[in-house]
VEXNUVEX-595128 format. One record per residue: residue in three letters; x, y, z of N, C-alpha, C, O, CB in turn. Coordinates in steps of 0.05 Angstrom, whole numbers, plus 5000, padded with zeros to 4 digits. Glycine has a CB too. Layout:
BEGIN
ALAXYZXYZXYZXYZXYZ
...
END
This chain:
BEGIN
MET799848546034801548386050801948506078802548746081804148336036
ASN801548336099801948436127804948426134806448256127800348266147
PRO805548636150808448636161808848406180806948306193809048896176
PRO811348316183811848086200811348156228811548386236814747996198
VAL810647956246810047996274812848006286814447826281808147766288
PRO813648216302816148216314816447976337814347896348816648486327
PRO818747896342818947686362818447806390819248026396821847546361
ARG817047636405816547706434818947656451819947426451814147556446
PRO820047866466822447816483821747606504819447596514823348076497
ARG823647426511823347246529822547366557823447576564825747106530
GLY820947226572820047346600818347576597818247726616822347426617
SER816847616574815147856573812247766567811747536558816148056552
PHE810547946572807647906565806948076539807448316537805847986591
ARG805647946521804848116497802048156497800347986501805647986471
ILE801448416491798648496486798348606458799848786450797648706508
THR796448506444796148606416793848816415791548766424795448356395
LEU794449056406792349256404791749296376793449356359793149526417
ASN788949256370788049286343786249516342783849486349786649036333
LEU787249756332785649996332784350066305785550046284787450216340
SER781850136307780350216283780850506276780350586254777250166286
VAL781850656295782550946292785150996307785750856325780351136303
PRO786651196299789151246314788451336343786251426348790851476299
ALA790451296362789951366388792051576397794351546389789851116406
ALA791551766413793351976420795451896440797652006440791952196429
ARG794651696459796551616481796451336484794251216484795851756507
LEU798851206486799150926491798050846519796550646522802050856488
ASP798750996540798050916567795050866571794250676584799051126586
THR793451046560790551026563789550776549787950636561789151286552
ILE790450706526789450486511790650236524789150046525790150506481
LEU793050226533794349996544793149916571792649676575797350056547
ILE792550106589791450026614788449906612787649746628791450266633
GLU787149996591784549876586784849606575783349426583782850046568
ALA786649566557787049296543787949096565787148866564789249316520
LEU789749186584790849006605788548946623788348706629793149146620
ARG786949116631784549046648782648866636781448696649782949286656
ASN782348876610780548696596781448426587779948266577779548826573
GLN784048366590785248116585785047926609784848016631788048146578
SER785147666605784847486625787447286630787547106647782347326620
ARG789447336612791747136612793747186634795147006642793347156584
ASN793847436646795547506667794247676687793647906684797747646656
LYS793747536710792047676730793447916743792148116750791147466753
ASP795947906745797548126756797248376740796848586751800448056756
LEU797348336713797048556695794148666693793648896686798048476667
SER792048476699789348566696788548736719786548876717787448336694
ILE790048736740789348916762791449136766791549266787789048756787
LEU793149186747795249386749794249646753792449726739796849376726
SER795349806770794650076776795750276756797750206744795450146803
ARG794850506752795950696734798850786745800650836729793950946733
ALA799150796770801650856781803950656775806250716768801350896809
LYS803050396778804850166769805550176738807750116729803349886777
LEU803550246724804050256694806150486687807850466670801150316678
LYS805650706704807450926699810350856707812250946695806551186713
GLU810650686728813250586738814550396715816950396710812750426766
LEU812850236703813750046681814850216657816850146645811249856670
PHE813550426651814350616629816950726637818750736621812250836624
ALA817250826664819750966673822150776672824350856667819351086702
LYS821750526678823650326678824250196651825750006649822950136698
LYS822750306629823150236602822449916597823649776581826050296594
ARG820449836612819549556610817149526591816149306586818749456638
VAL816249756581813949726562815349786534816449996529811449946569
ARG815049596517816549596492814549556467812549406468818749366492
ILE815249706446813949666418816349616398818249786396812049936409
LYS816249396385818349326368821149336381823149416370818249516345
ASN821149226407823449216424824749476430827049486438825349056413
GLN823249696426824249966435822350066456819950016456824350176410
ALA823750206476822250316498820150506489820650666471824150456517
ALA817650476500815350646493814950866516815950826538812750466489
THR813651066509813051256530810051266534808551196515814351526523
PRO809151366556806251376560804751546538802451496531805851496586
SER806151756529805051926510805351846482804551996464806152176514
SER806451616477806851506450804051496435802151386445808251216452
SER803951606411801451566396801551306382803751186377800851796376
LEU799251206375798750966361797250996336795151116334797450776378
ALA798450856314797250886288794650686287794450496302799550826265
LYS792950746269790950546264792050276255793850256239789050646245
GLY790850066265791849786257792849636281792049686304794149806235
VAL794549456277795649286297798249376308800049446293795949016287
THR798549376336800749436349801249236369799449166384800649696360
TYR803749126370804648926390806049056412808149186408806548726378
VAL804949046437806449166460807348946479805748786488804749366475
ASP809948946485811048746502811748886530812749106531813648606488
ILE811248746552811648836579813648646591813048416598809048856596
LEU816048756594818148576604817848516635816848686650820848716598
GLY818648286644818348206671815648076679815148036703818848436688
TYR814048026659811547906664811247676645810047716624809248096663
PRO812247426651812147216631809247146625807447186642813746956641
ASP808847046600806046966594805546706605806846516597805546956565
PRO803646676623803046416636801846206616801845966621801146456659
THR800946296593800046116571802146006555801645816539798146266553
ASP804646106556806846026538808345796551809845856571808746256532
PRO808145536542809545306554812645356555813945216571808745046538
ALA813945516540816545546538817745706562820145706566817145656512
GLU816045826576816945996599816445876626817145996646815646266599
END
């Protein structure tokens, strides 16, 4: 049985990370995933400095809790929400 998908906060962009092995740092995995997605252009060109700022402002969330750049990730699916970047593919926003 799969755990339920947590609700995405309104006005946020969700990126789903599906890891086949655990990762030591969230920031490294997240910047790569953001650059490889095509749903949000602003996030696809995000600099490392801007990502660091988003972490500092607690706008990067996992299960609605503030994440840190050094957060480790377990193998499997992790839903990361970035506050302040509405998903342009979501008609409700």
